[in-house]
N, C-alpha and C positions, 0 to 999 in steps of 0.2 A: 630367341630361345631355339634350342636345337630341335630339328624335326626328326623324330624317331620313326616316322611312318614307313620308311623303306629299309629299316634295319632287319637283317635276316637272322632267323634263329638257327640253332645248331643242326636240327633235323633237316632243314632245307639245305643248309650248307653241305651236309653229309652227302646228299644226293648229287651235288655238284662235284664233291671230292671223288665219289665213285666213278664219275666220268673222267676225272683228271687226278688220278691218285699219286701225284708227285708234288711234294710241298717244298718250298724254298723260302728262307727268311733273309737271304743275302742276295740282293739284286745283281751283284757281280758274278754270282755263280749260277744264275738262273738259266734253265734250258727251256726251249719252246714247249709249251703245253703244261708247264708248271703252274701251280697255284702259289701266288706270292703273298706271304703274310707280313704286313708292314709293322714289324715290332719297333719298340722304342728302347733306347738305351740312354745312359748318362750324357753321351756326346752325339747322339744321332736320333733322327725321327724317321722311321721307315715310311711313314705316310708321304714324305717328300720325295720318295723314290718310286712311288706307285706308277707314275707315267713312264719312267725309265724301264721298269719291269715289264710293263705292258708292251712297250716298244721292242723289248728284247724277246717277246713271244709268250709272255705269261697269259694264260687263259683268262684269269681274273686276278685282281689285287684285292686282298682283304684289308680294309682300313678302318680307323676309328675316329678320324677327323673329317667332318663333312666338307670342309673347304677343298679337300683333295678328291672329292667324289667326281667320277666320270661316268655318266649314265651308261649302263649296259656293259661297263668294263670293270668297275670296282664294286665291291660288296661291303656295305657299311655295317659295322657291328659296334657293340658298346665298348669292348676292350679287346684288342687283337690277341694279346697273350692269353687272356682268360678263354677266348674263343678257341684258340689253338689247342689249349689243354682240354677243353670240353669236347672238341671234335675228336681228339685222341682217345678220350675215355669212351665216347660213343662207339668209335671204331673197335676198341678193345672188347666191348660188350657183344660184339658180333661173333666172338670166338668162345668155344668151350674147351680150349686146350690148356695145358699147364702153362702158367706164367710164373717164372722163377725170378725173384728179385734178389739182388746181391748188394750188400753194403758192407762197411767196415772201415777201420782206420788205415790198414795196410793190406795190400795184396788183392784188392777187389777186382782190379782190371785183369791181372794175371789169372786169377781164379775164374773170372768170367770167360776169358779166352780159352782156358783149358777145358772148362765145362762145355763150351760151344764146340770145341774140337771133338770131344768124346761123344756128345749127343748127336752130332752131325754124322757120325758113323751109321746111324740107324734112322734118324728123323730129319725132316726139313725144319731147320732151326733158324729163327730170326733173333739177332743179338744186337745189343748196343754197339754202334760202330765207334772205335777209338775211345774217346773219353767224353762222349755226349751223354753225361749222366746228371744234368741239372734240369732246371725248370723249363728250359727250351729243348735241350737234347732228348729228354725222356719222351715228351709228346712226339717229337720228330721220329724217334725210334719206333714208337707204336704205329705211327702213320705209314711206316715203310713195310709193315707186316702185310703180306698178301694172303689170299684165301687158301693157298696151299700149305700154310703154316701148320706144323704139328706141335711145336714147342716154341716158347719165346723166353729169352733170357735178358733181363733188364738190369743194368747197373745203376745204382743210386748213390750219388755223392751228396755230401751235406756239410755245411759249416756253421749251422745254427739250429736251435731247437725248432721243432714242428715242420722242418723241411721234409724229412722222410715221411712224416704223417701225411703231408700234402701230396707227395708223389704216390703214396699207396692209394689215395682216393682216385688217382688217374689210372694207375696200372692195375689195381685190384688183384695183387698177386695171390696165387694159390699155394706157392712154395716160397720159402725165404731162407737166406743164408747170411749171417754176419760173420765175416772173416775173423775179426778181433776188434777190441776197443782199446786204443792206445792214446798216446799224447799227440793228437793231431787237431788242428783248428781250435786250439785252446782260446784264441781270441774271441771266437764265437760261442764256444761251449762253456768256457769258464773253468772247467776242471775235468779230470778223467771221469768223475761221476756224471758230469754233464754230457760227456761223450757217450757213455753207456745209456743214458736216458734218451739221447737223440737217436742213436743207432737202434735202440730198443723199440722205437716207434714202429719198426717193421714187424717185430714180434707182437706188439700191441695190436696191430691190424690183423695178423694171422690168428690171434686168439678169438677174433670176432667171427671167424669162418668155421663152419662145421668141417670143412675139408682142408683146413690149414695144416701145412706140413713145414717143419723147421729142420734144417740140417745144422748140426751142432758139433763143433770141435770140442770133444769131451774133456780134453786136457785143460780147457779154460773153464774153471768152476763158475765164473760169473755168467757165461753163456748158458749154462745149465739152469742157473737161477733166473736169468732173464726170460727163458723160454717156457717157464712153468705154465701149465694149463693149455698149451697149444695142443690141438687134437692129435697130431702125429709128430713124433720127434725121432729123427734118425741120426745116429751119432757116428763120428769118425774120430780117430785119435791114435795114441801110441799104446793104449792098453784098455781092455774091457769095453770096447766100443763095438758098434755093429760092423764097422770096417776098421781094421787095425793096420798100422804100418810103422816103419821106422826108417831112419837114414841108413842105407847100406854103405854109402860112400859119399863124402862131400868134398872130394878132391877138386878137380877142375869143374866138373858138372855134377849135379845132384843125382844120386842113384837111390831109388826107393825100393824097399822090400815090403810088400803089402799082402794081407790075407783077406781073401774074398770068399766067404762061405767055405772055410777050411781049405781053400786052394791058395797056395802062395803064388805071387807074381812079382817078378823083378823088373823094374822099369828104369831105363837109363834116359834121363831127361837132358834137355839143352838149357836147363836153368842153372844159374849160379847161386849157391847159398842154401844151407840147410834150413833157413827160414822159409823156404818154399815148400817144405814138407806138408804143412796143412793145406796149401793150395792144391797140391797133387792129390792128397787124400780126399779133398772135397770133390775133385773131378771124378775120381774112382767111385766115390759114394753115389754121386748123381748118376753115373753110368750104370751102376748095378741096380739102383732104384728104378731106373727106366729100362732095365733089361737089355742093355748093350752087352754083347758077349765080351768076356774078359780079354781075349786076344785083340779085339777091336779097340778096347779101352787102352790097352798097352800101346798099340800102334799109334793111336791118336796122340797120346801124351808124348811118346818118343819122337814124333814128327812135328811137334809144336816148337817153334822157335820165337823167342821173345823179340820184340821190336820196340821202336819209339822210346829208346833210352831206358828201358826197364830191364835191369839185370842182364844186360847184354855182355857177352864175352867176345872181345875183339882181339884177334891175334895180329899184331903189327910187327913184322920183323921178329926179333927175339923177345919182344915184350908182349905180355898178356894184360889187356886193359878191361876192367869191369866198369861198364858205364851204367850207372843207376841214377840218372839225373832228371828223371821226370818229376819226382816228388821226394820230399824228405820231411820227416818230423822226428821228434826225439826217439820214438819207439823204433822206427825203421832205420834211423841213423845208427843207433846202438847195435841193432841186429846185423847191419851191414859191416860195421867195424869188427864186431866179434867174429863174424864169419871170415872176414879177411885175415884175422889173426891166425885162424886155423888152416889157411891155405899154405901148402908147401912151396915156399919161395924164399930165396935168400935176400932179395932186394925188394922190399915192399915200400911203395910210395903212396901216401894218402893225400888226396886232393878233395877237400870238403868245402862245400858252399853253405852259406847261411840258411837257416830254416825259417820259413815264413809263417805268419798267422799265429804267433804264440802269445801275442798281447803282453800282459804284465810279466809273463814267465820267460820272455825272450832272453834276457841276460842270464838268468839262472840255468836255463836249459842248455845254452851254449857253453856255459862254464862246466856243466856236467859232462858234456861231450869231450871237452878238452881234458878234464880229469881222467876220463876213460882212456883217451889217447896216450896220456902220460904213463899208463900202467903197462905199456907194451913197447918193445923196441921197433923203430922204423928207420929205413934208410933216409926218408925225407917226409916231412909233413907240410902241406900247403893249405892254408886256411883262407877262405875268400868271403868277403862281405863284412860290413860294419859290426854286426852282432858278435862276431868273433874277435874283433880288434882288441878289446880290453884283456883278452885271455891268451893272446897269441905271441907273447914275448919270447917264448922258447921255440917258436916255429917260424916258418916263412909265411908272411901275410901279404895279401893284396886286397885293395878296396873292392875290386870287381873282377869278373871272369876275364874280361878283355886284357887287363893288366897281367893276370896270371897266365893267360894264353901266350902273351908276348914273351914272358919269362920261359915258359915251357918249350916254346919254339926253338929256343937257343940251347936247350939241354940235349945232351947225347945219351938218351936213355937206352940202355942195353941190358938184356937178361933181367928185366924188371917186371914186377907185378904192380899195376897201378889201379887203385880204386878211385873213381870219379863219382862223387855223389853230392847232391844238393837240391834245394827246392827249385822248381821250374823257373821261378822268377830270377834266380841267380845265373841261369844260362850257362851251366858248367860244361855243356857240350862244346862250347867254344874252345875249351882246353883240349878236348879230344881232337877237334879239327886242326889245331895247331901242331899236335903231336904227329898226326897221321898224314898231313899234307906236306 
């Protein structure tokens, strides 16, 4: 029978964390002085790497299997993941600053980055790095927050019900924003109504707080309904909102005209697509809510440049390439195609990768995208991935991105606009590499 006598509780562990406030879950990335949390996955057991982590300089290794215990070097807990999350919540409770949670089907990472850029003009802001928005990334985000923090911005991703609910118990947000609820992760949510219920768990939590504040895109009626009875609601949108704005120009880059307390402000972004308007308006709204001067809001947004395959515009020779290959679902795919239709260019080339995590709706949703494509003229359409195969008879089709990249490498694209979009698992960036190398 397992001996629990030397299992450490979270309060005791927190005192050790304060002396060693750097946490790592990957022994390959460990730096001397880190605390190593030995997480488990489908194909690995972090406990087995505890000694390796200690040899690499970890101060302690937190484990949950007694056979790997090294007296004085490892800390035994009931469950490493649960302990990591509890430690993060304990750390969060040491702060009385605003904690802003962001979720949604599309645009949450761009919105988070824009909000971070704006709020950082005035405050010390700690924000989710990259896409660390899951059950491991969120506690790691919290544990990176230092005592000088004035605001925290935490992104929450989800692909099944009760996930956001669980994250709220760790983060305990004071403010929340749902970018939208579209057709994403249908395999886990079941339907768009399931998406709304899952994302709405953020608003359900805010309703329990007397100081809960929700930021709402007023154009989306469902968000107004979902946010009922939250203590404070601040709106943004194209009309009759607290902060109003519109697309001034969606040529190469999005230009936004917004009104902040009767003062107009024109912002020239480095974002591609009018579908980014709500993301920009959200950043303006958060900035004004936290009293960032208008000119600093403008400066922050205009100097933000997307990265990591998110709505990036790449000029290569005479070609303009829009790379939006970090993620794709039916909602974002449709928006990207419709935006591409409106770009002024005589030679438009679509390169679309299959959409993942759609479950029983996979075939239907890919057919819908092909139907949309057929409504517009294109110089070339390239479809990649088996879900597209049954509907691709009128277009060029490849089973995978590598095959598509080989074809693209031998094309002499000139004076063309190329949209490359697909789910991360399709790896559509391989096509970009073949074109630009």
